[in-house]
MITOR-872042 format. One record per residue (C-alpha): y, z negated, x. Coordinates in steps of 0.2 Angstrom, whole numbers, padded with zeros to 4 digits, always signed. Each point is the difference from the previous one (the first is absolute). Example, Ala and Ser with C-alpha at 12.3 -4.5 7.8 and 13.67 -1.06 7.14 Angstrom:
# residues 2
-0022-0039+0062
+0017+0003+0006
//
This chain:
# residues 781
-0171+0656-0725
+0014+0006-0012
-0005+0019-0001
+0017+0003-0010
+0010-0005+0015
+0009+0015+0009
-0010+0005+0015
+0008+0017+0002
-0002+0011+0010
-0018-0006-0003
-0006+0007-0017
-0008-0012-0013
-0017+0008+0003
+0001-0003+0019
+0005-0018-0004
-0015-0003-0012
-0012+0008+0012
+0006-0011+0015
-0003-0015-0011
-0018+0005-0005
-0015-0010+0006
-0009+0016+0004
+0002+0006+0018
-0002+0019-0006
+0015-0001-0011
+0011-0009+0013
-0005+0014+0012
+0006+0013-0012
+0017-0009-0002
+0001-0001+0019
-0002+0019+0001
+0014+0002-0013
+0011-0011+0011
-0004+0010+0015
+0005+0016-0009
+0016-0008-0006
+0005-0007+0017
-0003+0017+0008
+0012+0008-0012
+0013-0013+0005
-0003+0003+0018
+0003+0019-0003
+0016-0004-0009
+0005-0013+0014
+0002-0013-0013
-0002-0016+0010
+0008-0010-0014
-0014+0004-0012
-0013-0002+0014
+0006-0018+0003
+0001-0003-0018
-0018+0005-0003
-0006-0011+0015
+0010-0015-0006
-0008+0002-0018
-0017+0001+0008
+0003-0015+0011
+0009-0012-0012
-0007+0004-0016
-0018+0004+0005
-0005-0005+0018
+0008-0017-0002
-0004-0002-0019
-0010-0015-0007
-0013+0011-0008
-0014+0005+0012
-0003+0018-0006
+0019+0003+0001
+0000-0006+0018
-0015+0012+0004
+0010+0014-0008
+0015-0004+0010
-0010+0001+0016
-0007+0017-0003
+0017+0006-0006
+0008-0005+0016
-0014+0008+0010
+0003+0016-0010
+0019-0001+0004
-0003-0001+0018
-0012+0015-0001
+0013+0010-0009
+0014-0005+0012
-0010+0006+0015
+0010-0001+0016
+0015-0006-0010
-0010-0016-0004
+0007-0008+0015
+0017-0002-0009
-0008-0011-0013
-0013-0009+0009
+0008-0017-0002
+0000+0002-0019
-0018+0007+0000
-0007-0013+0012
+0007-0017-0006
-0008+0000-0018
-0017+0006+0007
+0000-0014+0013
+0004-0013-0013
-0016+0005-0009
-0010-0004+0016
+0002-0019-0006
-0007+0004-0018
-0014-0011-0005
-0010+0015-0007
-0010+0008+0014
+0000+0017-0009
+0019+0000-0001
+0000-0005+0019
-0011+0015+0003
+0011+0012-0010
+0015-0007+0010
-0009+0004+0016
-0004+0017-0006
+0018+0004-0005
+0007-0006+0016
-0013+0011+0010
+0006+0015-0010
+0019-0005+0004
-0003-0002+0018
-0011+0015+0002
+0014+0011-0007
+0014-0009+0009
-0009-0001+0017
+0013-0004+0014
+0013-0005-0012
-0009-0016-0004
+0002-0006+0018
+0017-0009-0004
-0009-0009-0014
-0015-0005+0011
+0003-0019+0000
-0002-0001-0019
-0015+0011+0000
-0008-0010+0014
+0004-0016-0009
-0008+0006-0016
-0015+0008+0009
-0003-0016+0009
-0003-0009-0017
-0011+0013-0006
-0011+0000+0015
-0006-0018-0005
-0002+0005-0018
-0016-0007-0008
-0004+0016-0010
-0010+0013+0010
+0008+0015-0009
+0018-0006+0004
-0005-0004+0018
-0007+0018+0002
+0015+0008-0007
+0011-0011+0012
-0010+0006+0014
+0003+0019-0004
+0019-0004-0002
-0001-0010+0017
-0008+0015+0009
+0013+0012-0007
+0015-0011+0005
-0008-0002+0018
+0000+0019+0001
+0018+0001-0005
+0006-0013+0012
-0010+0007+0015
+0008+0017-0004
+0018-0007-0002
+0013-0003+0014
+0011-0010-0011
-0010-0016-0002
+0011-0016+0001
-0010-0012+0011
+0014-0013+0001
+0000-0002-0019
-0019+0000-0002
-0004-0013+0013
+0007-0015-0010
-0011+0005-0014
-0015+0002+0011
+0003-0017+0008
-0001-0008-0017
-0015+0009-0006
-0010-0002+0016
-0003-0018-0004
-0010+0004-0016
-0017-0009-0001
-0008+0013-0012
-0012+0011+0009
+0004+0016-0008
+0019-0003+0003
-0004-0003+0018
-0010+0016+0001
+0015+0009-0007
+0012-0008+0012
-0010+0003+0015
-0004+0018-0004
+0019+0003-0002
+0003-0008+0017
-0013+0011+0008
+0008+0016-0008
+0018-0004+0005
-0006-0005+0017
-0007+0018+0002
+0015+0009-0006
+0009+0006+0016
+0018-0001-0007
-0003-0019-0006
+0001-0013+0014
-0008-0015-0008
-0002-0008+0017
+0018-0005-0001
-0004-0010-0015
-0016-0007+0006
+0007-0018+0002
+0003+0000-0019
-0018+0004-0005
-0010-0006+0014
-0003-0017-0007
-0006+0008-0017
-0012+0011+0010
-0008-0015+0008
-0001-0008-0017
-0009+0016-0007
-0011+0000+0015
-0008-0016-0007
-0004+0008-0017
-0018-0003-0006
-0003+0019-0002
-0008+0008+0015
+0008+0017-0005
+0018-0007+0000
-0003-0010+0016
-0006+0017+0008
+0015+0009-0006
+0012-0014+0006
-0009+0001+0017
+0004+0018+0001
+0018-0002-0004
+0002-0014+0013
-0009+0011+0013
+0012+0014-0004
+0015-0011+0002
-0007-0007+0016
-0002+0018+0007
+0018+0004-0004
+0006-0016+0008
-0009+0004+0016
+0008+0018+0000
+0018-0006-0002
+0001-0019+0005
+0018+0002+0004
+0004+0002-0019
-0011-0014-0006
+0008-0016-0007
-0012-0012+0009
+0011-0016-0003
+0000+0003-0019
-0019+0001+0000
-0004-0013+0012
+0001-0014-0013
-0012+0009-0011
-0013+0002+0013
+0001-0018+0006
-0003-0006-0018
-0015+0011-0003
-0007-0004+0017
-0002-0018-0006
-0014+0001-0012
+0004-0013-0014
-0015+0002-0011
-0017-0001+0009
-0010+0002-0016
+0005+0018-0002
-0009+0013+0010
+0014+0012-0002
+0011-0012+0009
-0010+0005+0016
+0005+0018-0002
+0019-0005-0003
+0000-0011+0016
-0009+0013+0011
+0012+0014-0006
+0015-0011+0003
-0006-0005+0017
-0004+0018+0005
+0018+0004-0005
+0007-0015+0010
-0010+0006+0015
+0008+0018-0001
+0017-0008-0003
-0001-0010+0016
-0005+0015+0010
+0013+0011-0007
+0015-0011+0000
-0004-0008+0017
+0012-0014+0006
+0010+0002-0016
-0013-0010-0010
+0003-0015+0012
+0013-0009-0012
-0014+0000-0013
-0014-0006+0011
+0000-0018-0009
-0004+0008-0017
-0013+0012+0008
-0009-0014+0009
+0000-0010-0016
-0010+0014-0008
-0011+0005+0015
-0005-0017+0007
-0011-0006-0015
-0009+0017+0000
-0007-0002+0018
-0012-0014-0006
-0008+0011-0013
-0019+0003+0000
-0010+0016+0001
+0003+0003-0019
+0018+0004+0004
-0003+0007+0017
+0012+0015-0003
+0014-0011-0005
-0003-0011+0015
+0000+0015+0012
+0016+0006-0007
+0008-0017+0001
-0006-0001+0018
+0008+0017+0004
+0016-0006-0008
+0000-0016+0010
-0004+0009+0017
+0014+0013-0003
+0013-0013-0005
-0004-0011+0015
+0002+0015+0012
+0018+0002-0007
+0006-0017+0007
+0007+0003+0018
+0010-0011+0012
+0016+0008-0006
-0002-0010-0016
+0003-0015+0011
+0018+0006+0003
+0013-0008-0011
+0005+0012-0014
+0017+0005+0008
-0009+0007+0015
-0013+0010-0009
+0002+0018+0001
+0003+0009-0016
-0014+0012+0003
-0016-0008+0006
-0012+0010+0011
-0014+0009-0009
-0018-0008+0001
-0014+0009+0008
-0011-0002-0016
+0013+0006-0013
+0004+0018-0004
+0017+0007+0007
+0013+0001-0013
+0019-0001-0002
+0004-0018+0002
+0017+0001-0008
-0007+0006-0017
-0013-0014+0001
+0012-0014+0004
+0008+0003-0016
-0016+0000-0010
-0004-0019+0002
+0010-0015-0001
-0001-0018+0005
-0013-0012-0008
+0001-0018-0007
-0012-0013+0005
-0017+0003-0010
-0004-0013-0013
-0016-0010-0002
-0018+0005-0002
+0001-0002-0019
+0015+0011-0002
+0005+0017+0005
+0009+0005+0016
+0015+0011-0002
+0013+0009+0011
+0018-0001-0003
+0009+0015+0006
+0015-0003+0011
+0015+0011+0003
-0005+0019+0001
+0011+0003+0015
-0011-0011+0011
+0002+0006+0017
-0015-0009+0008
-0018-0006-0003
-0002-0019+0001
-0017-0008+0000
-0001-0013-0014
-0007-0013+0012
+0004-0015-0011
-0009+0007-0014
-0015+0005+0010
-0001-0018+0007
+0001-0007-0017
-0014+0011-0007
-0011-0004+0016
+0003-0019-0002
-0004+0000-0018
-0016+0009+0003
-0005-0013+0013
+0004-0014-0011
-0010+0007-0015
-0017-0007+0001
-0007+0014-0010
+0005+0013+0013
-0015+0009+0007
-0006+0000+0018
+0005+0018+0004
+0017-0003-0008
+0003-0016+0011
-0005+0010+0015
+0012+0014-0004
+0014-0013-0003
-0003-0008+0017
-0001+0018+0008
+0017+0003-0008
+0008-0016+0007
-0007+0004+0017
+0007+0018-0001
+0017-0007-0005
+0001-0013+0014
-0004+0014+0012
+0012+0013-0007
+0014-0011-0007
-0002-0017+0009
+0019-0005-0001
+0001+0002-0019
-0018-0007-0003
+0004-0016+0010
+0013-0004-0014
-0015-0002-0012
-0011-0009+0013
+0004-0018-0006
-0005+0005-0018
-0016+0009+0005
-0006-0012+0013
-0008-0013-0012
-0010+0013-0009
-0006+0008+0016
-0006-0017+0006
-0009-0003-0017
-0008+0017+0001
-0010-0006+0015
-0011-0009-0013
-0005+0016-0008
-0018+0004-0003
+0000+0017+0009
-0001+0001+0019
+0009+0017-0001
+0015-0008-0009
+0001-0014+0013
+0000+0012+0014
+0014+0010-0007
+0009-0016-0004
-0001-0006+0018
+0007+0017+0006
+0015-0003-0011
+0002-0018+0006
-0003+0005+0018
+0014+0014-0002
+0012-0013-0007
-0004-0012+0014
+0002+0013+0014
+0014+0012-0006
+0016-0001+0010
+0009+0001-0017
-0005-0018-0003
+0009-0006+0015
+0014-0013-0003
+0013-0006+0011
-0003-0018-0004
-0014-0009+0009
-0016+0000-0010
-0012-0014-0002
-0011+0008+0013
+0012-0007+0013
-0003-0018-0005
-0014-0010+0007
-0005-0018+0002
-0008+0003+0016
+0004-0011+0015
+0015+0007+0010
-0010+0000+0016
-0012+0012-0006
+0013+0013-0006
-0013+0008-0012
+0012+0009-0011
+0012+0005+0013
-0012+0008+0012
-0009+0010-0013
+0016+0006-0008
+0004+0009+0016
-0018+0007+0001
+0001+0007-0017
+0016+0009+0004
-0005+0007+0016
-0018+0004-0005
+0004+0011-0014
+0017+0006+0003
+0013+0005-0013
-0006+0010-0015
+0009+0016+0002
+0002+0014-0012
-0014+0010+0008
-0013-0015-0001
-0013-0002-0012
+0006-0009-0016
-0013-0014+0003
+0004-0004+0018
-0003-0018+0002
+0015-0011+0000
+0007-0016-0008
+0014+0000-0012
+0007-0014-0011
-0014+0003-0013
-0014-0002+0012
+0000-0019+0001
+0004-0001-0019
-0016+0011-0002
-0011-0012+0011
+0007-0015-0009
-0004+0006-0017
-0017+0007+0005
-0005-0017+0006
+0007-0008-0015
-0010+0012-0011
-0016-0004+0010
+0004-0019-0002
+0002+0002-0019
-0015+0012-0002
-0014-0007+0010
-0012+0013-0007
+0012+0014+0006
-0001-0007+0017
-0019-0002-0001
-0003+0017-0007
+0013+0011+0007
+0010-0010+0013
-0009+0007+0015
+0001+0018-0007
+0019-0002-0003
+0004-0007+0017
-0011+0013+0009
+0009+0014-0009
+0017-0007+0004
-0005-0001+0018
-0003+0019-0001
+0016+0004-0009
+0011-0012+0010
+0000-0008+0017
-0015-0013+0001
+0010-0011+0012
+0015-0001-0012
-0012-0005-0014
-0009-0014+0009
+0015-0006+0008
+0010-0002-0016
-0015-0007-0010
-0003-0013+0014
+0018-0005-0001
-0001-0002-0019
-0016-0010+0000
+0007-0012+0013
+0012-0006-0014
-0013+0001-0014
-0001-0016-0010
-0017+0004-0008
-0011-0005+0016
-0016+0005-0009
+0007+0018-0003
+0007+0001+0017
-0018-0004+0008
-0008+0013-0011
+0013+0013+0004
-0001-0003+0018
-0019+0002-0001
+0002+0016-0009
+0013+0007+0013
-0011-0006+0014
-0015+0009-0006
+0011+0016-0002
+0007-0002+0017
-0018-0002+0008
-0009+0013-0010
+0011+0014-0006
+0001+0016+0009
+0018+0002-0005
+0004-0015+0011
-0007+0007+0016
+0016+0002+0008
+0006-0017-0005
-0016-0008+0007
+0003+0009+0017
+0017-0007+0000
-0005-0018-0002
-0015+0001+0013
+0012+0001+0014
+0014-0013-0001
+0010+0006+0015
+0016+0006-0009
+0013-0011-0008
-0003+0010-0016
-0019-0003-0001
+0003-0018+0004
+0013-0002-0014
-0012+0009-0012
-0014-0012+0004
+0011-0015-0002
+0006+0006-0017
-0018+0003-0006
-0006-0016+0008
+0012-0011-0009
-0006+0006-0017
-0018+0002+0005
+0000-0019+0002
-0002-0001-0018
-0018+0005+0003
-0008-0008+0015
-0014+0012+0002
+0012+0015-0002
+0011-0008+0014
-0016-0001+0012
-0004+0018-0004
+0018+0005+0004
-0002-0008+0017
-0016+0009+0003
+0009+0016-0004
+0014-0003+0012
-0012-0007+0013
+0008-0017+0000
-0017-0009+0003
+0006-0016+0007
+0012-0002-0015
-0015+0004-0012
-0010-0013+0008
+0014-0013-0002
+0001+0004-0018
-0019-0001-0003
+0001-0017+0008
+0012-0005-0013
-0012+0005-0014
-0008-0017+0002
+0015-0008-0008
+0001+0012-0015
-0009-0001-0016
-0015+0011+0002
-0005+0007-0017
-0012+0013-0006
+0013+0013-0001
+0005-0004+0018
-0018+0002+0006
-0001+0017-0009
+0015+0006+0009
-0007-0005+0016
-0016+0009-0005
+0010+0016-0003
+0009-0001+0017
-0017-0001+0009
-0005+0016-0010
+0016+0008+0005
-0003-0004+0019
-0015+0010-0002
+0010+0015-0006
+0007+0015+0010
+0017-0008-0001
-0004-0014+0012
-0010+0011+0012
+0012-0004+0014
-0002-0019-0003
-0019+0002+0001
+0001+0009+0016
+0012-0013+0007
-0015-0012-0001
-0007+0008+0015
+0015-0007+0010
-0005-0018-0001
+0011-0007+0013
+0016+0008-0006
-0003-0003-0019
-0007-0018-0001
+0011-0004-0015
-0007+0015-0009
-0018-0007+0002
+0006-0018-0004
+0009+0006-0016
-0016+0010-0006
-0011-0016+0004
+0013-0010-0010
-0002+0012-0015
-0019-0002+0002
+0001-0019-0001
+0010+0001-0016
-0013+0011-0009
-0015-0007-0008
-0016+0008+0005
+0002+0016-0010
-0002+0018+0003
+0017+0001+0008
-0005-0015+0011
-0015+0009+0006
+0010+0016+0003
+0013-0008+0011
-0013-0011+0009
-0010+0016+0004
+0016+0008+0006
+0005-0015+0011
-0018+0000+0008
+0004+0017+0006
+0015-0006+0011
-0006+0002+0018
-0002-0014+0012
+0016-0002+0011
-0011-0004+0015
-0009+0017-0002
+0016+0009-0002
+0006-0007+0017
-0016+0007+0009
+0009+0017+0000
+0015+0003+0010
+0015-0002-0010
+0016+0010+0002
+0012-0008-0012
+0014+0011-0006
+0017-0007+0003
+0004-0002-0018
-0018-0005-0006
+0005-0017-0005
+0013+0003-0014
+0014-0011+0002
+0007-0008-0016
+0017+0007-0005
+0013-0013+0006
+0011+0003-0015
-0011-0007-0013
+0000-0018-0002
-0018-0004-0005
+0004-0019-0001
+0013+0004-0014
-0012+0011-0009
-0013-0014+0000
+0012-0012-0007
+0005+0013-0014
-0019+0002-0004
-0001-0019-0002
+0015-0001-0011
-0006+0014-0011
-0018-0007-0002
+0007-0018-0003
+0010+0008-0015
-0016+0008-0006
-0009-0017+0001
+0014-0009-0010
-0002+0014-0014
-0019-0002+0000
+0002-0019-0001
+0012+0002-0015
-0012+0011-0009
-0014-0012+0004
+0010-0013-0010
-0001+0011-0015
-0017+0007+0002
-0017-0008+0006
-0006+0016+0009
+0015+0009+0006
-0010+0012+0012
-0010+0006-0015
+0016+0005-0010
+0004+0019-0001
+0018+0004+0002
+0003+0015-0012
//
């Protein structure tokens, strides 16, 4: 430095001492500067004061020479001490050159700069608050300084500044938040520690309402929550906990909408390899749970995004048990918010929906302005966002289209866990119950996937899936004015199968009023479509029919009306071109009809063919049962048409008797010994009035080889009493003991139909015989 340059009012000795490499000489020069500045203060000579500060800043603190810079820093600190309370008038000139030295490559010089700024701030106290942003910016850099001495000095300065801000009532939060938002994304641990400590301090100051600006920093806080340092994570948890407490105290002032995106993002764990990600996800899910409970129905427009975040968490294992429980609570609370009023068109929805029982009471008007409408959520690999709508929104609208899109996507994704799939189906069922009219707009797109879900590996998933399909098939909202497929039949006109049962269905169950159960059995336009597609699926997936067919049909008989199911399936099978499948399906349905407890009422209806309705049902079933001769005989046994059963067995001699055929006869004999046919066995006592029953049973006996079933039936027939012995006792025959055959069933026509169906089966078998040497041994898969 040119020592001959004019530095007045600084004397040459002061200038030389400031440039000296020894700290002690620079300290002496600083004391001289302090004395000089005090004289100027006493004289109120602000011009000379500014001149001294300018020389120290430009010629020393910003000099190229390191010792000069050190001298400038200690000189500026001395000026501040001399100025005392008046230092606030010159803070900009004092602070800026010191902050510039924070970027110096020499760690000792950075330390001296930190020391100088500490002295400046200590003297100025509250006057530095308007300059807080530049001080914070400089400190945030020193917090990550690699030199421990510099870091230690910055911590002292940091504590001093925090004390000053805590005491001040002039802190400009609006100006500070953009800087905080920028710095909060630092990846340096020390910088993060610095940032989080400041947020904790500002949050605790009564006059500073940081909650208003929480949307600006919430994402950064969740980023810091994933830090590798346990101490930083702990502090961040404390900060987030304090914010959540404040949110619970004043929910009306919370900007739920602006933070909803952030929670949805962090609820969707993207990096499974990071253990800290579990903490982020759990915390975000806990916040989401509180948001749903605090905001009530106002979160409904955001339900698609929330479900995108929540649903995958429901399939977590015990390692993430807490996150799973929080997600389950979110899902449960969100589902409760959907009510029948959401099925009303938007123009008819009240601007102030009723408060739910499980949500805290609050001012609805303030909450209505807190959240806005959402867009459809995006795919699994992306993040779901909400798009705010007009702030003057007057009503809460359920984002049904978005919800259905999310649910459908989870059903289609093969990686979706079992519990998630069950929850998806619960949601669909809930929506069909609460908002049926709007949901039926999506039924055509959902229907194929719901049918495909019947092939799921989990029984629980299938049960929930069947509940949804049953609700679709029975809901009045699915009724259409146009006649459905269920009104079409290939049955002979004289039997009037469809016509007679249609009246039974309407009179038997009544109209489904508003006060009825949502699953009151009835048929709508989707019922017949469901039955057609179900049978088609069984036809394409024989393993499904074999493993789950009985289970699915029995559950449907519980959920819907058994008569409707059997009637419609019989109609569809009557037109089935795959005769082998038709035979297998009839055999399955017949076994269910004869053995399942769910079909008790239907069996009782078929036992007595004294009404037009029961006769029509018998004729409808009979026509399809003809695909399987043994099943047809068992149907006649069930309906006590013993003469017709005998006539059918007589025709068995014209059929091709295979091993499978004999196995079915074997099963029928075993069924006769079951409780289902107790009434049939008791009728063997009345030999004179049931001759055809005995003949039919003997016919079965003659068909069987001498197997265990043969011995069982033979033993049973040996127990039939001698008619001569029965005559020995006086007989008082009841007037109606001989059951007259119903006159409105044309049994001759039924036999002709049986012959036609069996001839078709024979033709098909002959065609297969031309292609394979042993057709009976081939498995139809």
